[in-house]
C-alpha positions as CSV (number, residue, x, y, z in Angstrom):
1,M,15.6,-21.6,-30.0
2,N,16.9,-24.9,-31.4
3,V,14.2,-27.6,-31.9
4,K,14.9,-30.6,-29.8
5,H,12.2,-33.1,-30.9
6,A,9.3,-33.8,-33.2
7,V,6.4,-35.9,-32.0
8,I,4.4,-37.5,-34.8
9,M,1.0,-38.8,-33.7
10,A,0.2,-42.0,-35.6
11,A,-1.9,-44.0,-33.1
12,G,-5.5,-43.4,-34.3
13,L,-8.0,-45.7,-35.9
14,S,-8.9,-43.3,-38.8
15,S,-12.3,-45.0,-38.9
16,R,-13.6,-42.4,-41.5
17,F,-11.1,-43.9,-43.9
18,A,-12.7,-47.3,-43.9
19,P,-12.0,-49.7,-45.5
20,L,-8.4,-48.6,-46.3
21,S,-7.7,-47.9,-42.6
22,Y,-9.1,-51.4,-41.8
23,E,-6.2,-52.8,-43.8
24,K,-3.4,-50.4,-42.7
25,P,-3.0,-47.2,-40.7
26,K,-3.6,-44.0,-42.7
27,A,0.0,-42.8,-41.9
28,L,1.3,-45.7,-44.1
29,F,-0.8,-44.8,-47.2
30,E,1.1,-44.1,-50.4
31,V,0.3,-40.6,-51.6
32,R,1.8,-39.3,-54.9
33,G,4.3,-42.1,-54.8
34,E,5.5,-41.6,-51.2
35,I,4.4,-43.0,-47.8
36,L,2.8,-40.2,-45.8
37,I,4.7,-40.7,-42.6
38,E,8.0,-41.3,-44.4
39,R,7.7,-38.1,-46.3
40,Q,7.1,-36.2,-43.1
41,I,10.0,-37.9,-41.3
42,E,12.3,-37.0,-44.2
43,Q,11.2,-33.4,-44.1
44,L,12.0,-33.2,-40.4
45,M,15.4,-34.8,-40.9
46,E,16.2,-32.4,-43.8
47,S,15.5,-29.5,-41.4
48,G,17.9,-30.8,-38.8
49,V,15.5,-32.0,-36.1
50,P,17.7,-34.3,-34.1
51,S,15.0,-36.4,-32.3
52,I,11.9,-37.8,-33.9
53,V,9.3,-39.7,-31.8
54,I,6.5,-41.7,-33.4
55,V,3.5,-42.4,-31.2
56,T,1.8,-45.6,-32.4
57,G,-1.3,-47.5,-31.3
58,Y,-3.6,-49.1,-34.0
59,K,-1.6,-51.8,-35.9
60,S,1.6,-50.6,-34.2
61,D,3.6,-53.6,-35.6
62,M,3.3,-52.1,-39.1
63,F,5.4,-49.1,-37.9
64,T,8.4,-51.1,-36.5
65,Y,10.4,-50.9,-39.7
66,L,10.7,-47.1,-39.2
67,A,13.0,-47.5,-36.3
68,D,15.6,-49.3,-38.5
69,K,15.0,-47.2,-41.6
70,Y,15.1,-43.7,-39.9
71,H,16.4,-44.4,-36.4
72,V,13.2,-42.8,-34.9
73,K,11.9,-43.7,-31.4
74,L,8.6,-45.5,-31.3
75,I,6.3,-45.1,-28.3
76,F,3.1,-47.1,-27.9
77,N,-0.1,-45.3,-26.8
78,E,-2.0,-47.8,-24.7
79,T,-5.1,-45.7,-24.8
80,Y,-5.2,-45.3,-28.6
81,D,-8.7,-46.9,-28.9
82,T,-10.2,-45.2,-25.8
83,R,-8.9,-41.7,-25.6
84,N,-8.6,-39.0,-28.2
85,N,-5.2,-37.5,-29.3
86,H,-4.3,-36.1,-25.9
87,G,-3.5,-39.7,-25.0
88,S,-0.7,-39.7,-27.6
89,L,0.8,-36.6,-26.1
90,Y,0.5,-38.1,-22.7
91,A,2.5,-41.1,-23.9
92,A,5.2,-38.8,-25.3
93,R,5.0,-36.3,-22.4
94,D,8.8,-36.5,-21.8
95,Y,9.4,-35.1,-25.3
96,L,7.2,-32.1,-25.5
97,S,9.7,-29.2,-24.8
98,D,11.0,-27.3,-27.9
99,T,9.0,-29.8,-30.0
100,Y,7.1,-30.0,-33.2
101,I,3.7,-31.7,-32.7
102,C,2.7,-33.4,-35.9
103,S,-0.1,-35.5,-37.3
104,A,1.1,-38.5,-39.4
105,D,-1.6,-37.9,-42.0
106,N,-0.6,-34.4,-43.0
107,Y,1.0,-33.8,-46.4
108,F,3.2,-30.8,-46.8
109,T,3.9,-29.7,-50.4
110,V,6.6,-27.4,-49.1
111,N,8.7,-28.4,-46.1
112,P,7.4,-26.2,-43.2
113,F,10.0,-27.3,-40.6
114,E,13.0,-25.3,-39.4
115,R,15.9,-26.0,-37.1
116,D,15.4,-22.7,-35.1
117,V,12.0,-21.6,-33.9
118,S,11.0,-18.6,-31.7
119,G,7.8,-19.1,-29.7
120,S,5.0,-21.6,-29.8
121,Y,2.6,-21.6,-32.7
122,Y,-0.1,-23.5,-34.5
123,S,-0.2,-23.6,-38.3
124,V,-3.3,-22.1,-39.9
125,V,-4.5,-21.8,-43.5
126,Y,-7.2,-19.6,-44.9
127,A,-10.6,-21.2,-45.8
128,E,-12.8,-19.3,-48.2
129,G,-16.5,-19.7,-47.7
130,E,-18.2,-22.0,-45.3
131,T,-16.0,-24.4,-43.3
132,D,-16.6,-26.9,-40.4
133,E,-12.9,-26.6,-39.4
134,W,-11.6,-25.0,-36.2
135,C,-11.5,-21.3,-36.9
136,V,-9.1,-19.1,-34.9
137,S,-9.3,-15.5,-33.7
138,T,-6.2,-13.7,-32.7
139,D,-5.1,-10.4,-31.0
140,D,-2.9,-7.8,-32.7
141,E,0.2,-9.8,-32.0
142,G,-1.2,-12.9,-33.7
143,V,-1.7,-14.8,-30.4
144,I,-4.7,-17.2,-30.5
145,T,-7.5,-15.8,-28.3
146,G,-10.3,-18.1,-29.2
147,V,-11.5,-20.9,-31.5
148,T,-15.0,-21.6,-33.0
149,I,-15.9,-24.9,-34.7
150,G,-17.2,-23.9,-38.1
151,G,-17.3,-20.4,-39.7
152,R,-16.9,-18.6,-42.9
153,D,-13.9,-16.9,-44.6
154,A,-11.6,-17.7,-41.7
155,W,-8.1,-18.9,-40.7
156,V,-8.4,-22.5,-39.6
157,M,-6.1,-24.8,-37.6
158,L,-4.5,-27.3,-40.0
159,G,-1.2,-29.0,-39.8
160,H,1.6,-29.0,-37.2
161,A,2.2,-27.0,-34.0
162,Y,5.3,-26.1,-32.0
163,F,5.7,-26.1,-28.2
164,D,8.5,-24.0,-26.7
165,E,9.8,-24.8,-23.3
166,T,7.5,-22.4,-21.4
167,F,4.4,-23.5,-23.2
168,S,5.3,-27.2,-22.6
169,Q,6.0,-26.8,-18.9
170,H,2.4,-25.4,-18.3
171,F,0.8,-27.7,-20.9
172,V,2.2,-30.9,-19.4
173,Q,0.7,-30.1,-16.0
174,Y,-2.8,-29.5,-17.6
175,L,-2.3,-32.7,-19.6
176,L,-1.5,-34.8,-16.6
177,D,-4.6,-33.5,-14.9
178,A,-6.8,-34.2,-17.9
179,H,-5.5,-37.7,-18.5
180,A,-6.2,-38.6,-14.9
181,R,-9.9,-37.9,-15.2
182,D,-12.7,-40.1,-16.5
183,D,-14.6,-37.4,-18.2
184,T,-11.9,-36.5,-20.8
185,Y,-11.8,-39.5,-23.1
186,D,-13.0,-37.6,-26.1
187,M,-10.7,-34.6,-25.5
188,F,-8.2,-33.4,-28.1
189,W,-5.0,-31.9,-26.9
190,E,-6.2,-28.7,-28.6
191,D,-9.1,-28.7,-26.1
192,I,-6.7,-28.6,-23.2
193,F,-4.9,-25.7,-24.9
194,L,-8.2,-23.8,-25.4
195,D,-9.3,-24.4,-21.8
196,H,-6.2,-22.5,-20.6
197,L,-5.7,-19.7,-23.1
198,D,-4.9,-17.3,-20.3
199,V,-1.7,-19.2,-19.6
200,L,-0.9,-21.1,-22.8
201,R,0.1,-18.4,-25.3
202,M,0.4,-19.7,-28.8
203,K,0.5,-17.7,-32.1
204,A,-1.3,-18.6,-35.3
205,R,1.3,-19.1,-38.0
206,R,-0.2,-18.5,-41.4
207,Y,0.7,-20.7,-44.4
208,P,-0.2,-20.2,-48.0
209,R,-3.1,-22.1,-49.5
210,G,-1.9,-25.4,-51.0
211,N,1.0,-25.9,-48.6
212,I,-0.8,-28.2,-46.1
213,F,-3.2,-31.0,-46.8
214,E,-5.2,-33.4,-44.6
215,F,-7.2,-36.4,-45.9
216,D,-10.2,-37.5,-43.8
217,T,-11.9,-39.7,-46.4
218,L,-11.1,-41.7,-49.5
219,D,-12.9,-39.0,-51.5
220,D,-10.5,-36.4,-50.1
221,L,-7.6,-38.5,-51.1
222,R,-8.9,-39.2,-54.6
223,A,-9.2,-35.5,-55.2
224,F,-5.5,-35.0,-54.2
225,D,-4.1,-38.2,-55.8
226,P,-6.3,-39.3,-58.7
227,T,-4.5,-42.7,-58.9
228,Y,-6.8,-43.8,-56.1
229,L,-9.8,-43.5,-58.4
230,D,-9.0,-46.8,-60.1
231,N,-6.5,-48.3,-57.7
232,S,-7.6,-47.9,-54.0
233,R,-4.8,-50.2,-52.8
234,S,-7.6,-51.9,-50.9
235,T,-8.4,-55.6,-51.3
236,I,-11.8,-55.0,-49.9
237,L,-12.7,-52.3,-52.4
238,K,-11.4,-54.5,-55.2
239,Y,-13.6,-57.3,-54.0
240,L,-16.6,-55.0,-53.9
241,A,-16.0,-53.7,-57.4
242,A,-15.7,-57.2,-58.7
243,S,-18.8,-58.4,-56.9
244,L,-20.9,-55.4,-58.0
245,K,-19.4,-55.4,-61.5
246,C,-18.4,-51.8,-61.3
247,Q,-15.2,-49.7,-61.2
248,E,-13.5,-48.8,-58.0
249,R,-14.1,-45.1,-58.8
250,D,-17.8,-45.9,-58.7
251,I,-17.6,-46.8,-55.0
252,R,-17.8,-43.5,-53.1
253,Q,-19.3,-41.6,-50.1
254,I,-18.1,-44.3,-47.7
255,I,-19.4,-44.0,-44.1
256,P,-18.2,-46.4,-41.4
257,I,-20.7,-48.5,-39.5
258,K,-19.9,-48.7,-35.8
259,N,-21.1,-51.0,-33.0
260,G,-22.0,-49.8,-29.5
261,D,-18.3,-49.7,-28.5
262,S,-17.6,-47.3,-31.4
263,H,-15.5,-50.0,-33.1
264,V,-15.9,-50.1,-36.9
265,Q,-17.7,-53.3,-38.1
266,G,-18.3,-52.3,-41.7
267,F,-19.3,-49.3,-43.9
268,Q,-22.0,-47.9,-46.1
269,F,-21.2,-46.8,-49.6
270,I,-22.8,-45.7,-52.9
271,A,-22.3,-47.5,-56.1
272,D,-24.3,-46.9,-59.3
273,G,-26.8,-44.8,-57.5
274,C,-27.6,-47.4,-54.8
275,R,-26.4,-47.4,-51.2
276,Y,-25.0,-50.6,-49.8
277,A,-23.7,-51.9,-46.5
278,F,-20.6,-54.1,-46.2
279,R,-19.8,-56.1,-43.0
280,Y,-16.2,-57.2,-42.2
281,A,-17.2,-60.3,-40.2
282,D,-18.6,-62.2,-43.2
283,S,-17.7,-60.0,-46.2
284,S,-21.4,-59.6,-46.9
285,I,-22.8,-57.0,-49.2
286,K,-26.4,-55.9,-48.9
287,R,-28.5,-53.1,-50.1
288,L,-28.9,-50.7,-47.3
289,D,-32.7,-50.8,-47.4
290,E,-32.5,-54.5,-46.8
291,V,-30.2,-54.0,-43.8
292,L,-32.5,-51.4,-42.2
293,T,-35.6,-53.6,-42.6
294,S,-34.0,-56.9,-41.5
């Protein structure tokens, strides 16, 4: 079956990537000399995918140049800061048939996309040892029959998926129902899939180790692209390094600080063996023990 579309989800806040994501969306990070989302768009175009849809939300204005550069379609997800990623597929619900479903922050070392695809699938890679990823179980035909969060020596969901026409027809109905409810704000689109495994048949498509990468934190990115050790591309981290008289590589284990509405207002980090807290509002830096006792 010829692929009709690719939907790239790029709406999220990526709060775990503070402070880099405070300055720009993770999809626009430079990784090994290329912009993440641009690399993925070019891989889709090289494979002959005729229609590429980018779902934006957080700092959406920073993505507008893509429409001119690549002639992609931009769709704004109005619920990007209140709903999980099923909100992005709801925004792009008219483009989900015979479609790649992609995350803008994935890095593919080998182009995984094809012009012709037979049947729905979710990409999986093998994780040795303990993992906190989504581990899949399959039947003899490779169809996904269940998922557990966390496991050991397992195939885990990582990367893109593909919806064929039949899968999409059923999925969209479940998606519409989920999006209309008030108890589904935290729901991933994958949760909708898992709630209806009896109808939504999707195979696990296995990829070799080292083909698909995902970066959740700055430490993850530094391990993949060592240039981020001494050049974070972040004015905030450069300010912190100068203020604390340390190197950027010494600032690590960053954890976002959120307010009651789950909006990031700063972050914790370790530098030279001490843990600090940084607040965006006033650019203040304090030892964490001072923050906790104040």
